[in-house]
N, C-alpha and C positions, 0 to 999 in steps of 0.2 A: 504494500499500500504506499502511495506516495504522500509527501507532505501536503500537497494540495487536496488529496482525498481525505486525509485526516483532518485538515482545516475545515473541510466541507461538513464532516461529522460534528466537529466542535461548533461550527456556526449553526447547524440545525439545533443542537442542544441549547445554545445561547438563546436562540429565538423562542424556544419553548419556555425556558426559565425566565427570560426577559422579553415578554411579548410586546412591550412598548418600544423596543429598540428596532430600528429599521435595518434591513439586511445590509444596506450600504454603509452603515456605521460600524459594522463588524469587520475590522481589518486586523491583520496579524500584529501590527505594532501597537494596537490599542490594548489597554488593560481592562479587565472586567469592571474594576472600580470606575474607570472613565465612562463605562457604558451604564453605570448606575447600579451595579451589583453590590449588595451588601455581603457580609461574610457567609451567610447561609446560602445566598444565591451562588457565590463562588464555589462553595462546596457542592451544591447541586449540579453546576456545570461540569465540574471535575468528575463527580460520580457518574453523571449521565454519560459523559464521554467514555469513561472506562467501561460502563455497561454496554454502550453501543458497540464498542470495539472488543468486547469480551476479554477485557484485561483485568488483572488484579495487581495493583501497584500500591506500595506503601505511600501514605500521604506525605511522609517525610521527603519523598522524591520531588514534591511540588513546592517545597519550602522557598526556594529561590526564584520561582517563576514570577516574572513581573508583567508579562503581557501574553497575549494569545499565542504568539509564536513560540514562547517558552513552553507553554502547555503542549502545543503540537510537538515540540522537540522531545519532551519527556515521553509522550505517547509513542512517537515514532521509534525512539530508542528501544522501548519495550516490545513494540511490534516486530522489529527487525531482529530481536534477540541479542542485542548488543549490551543488555543491562548486566549488572553485577549481582542480581538477586538470586 
């Protein structure tokens, strides 16, 4: 799965969790906080993406993520099997 495909999954989840956000606002360099997500929303997006991709990843892995591209990078690393878990 490519980064673009993973981002598409994340974008779908964001639109579900944050229905007032327009699809055009969801860009890789944007943070969930910039899109109006509170801490529960951010957890819902992360968990929703993990569920959609059938992944199990420790939440600690997402600690340094500052934007949607960072989220995609963590997910991609685990999908390609390059993780250290």
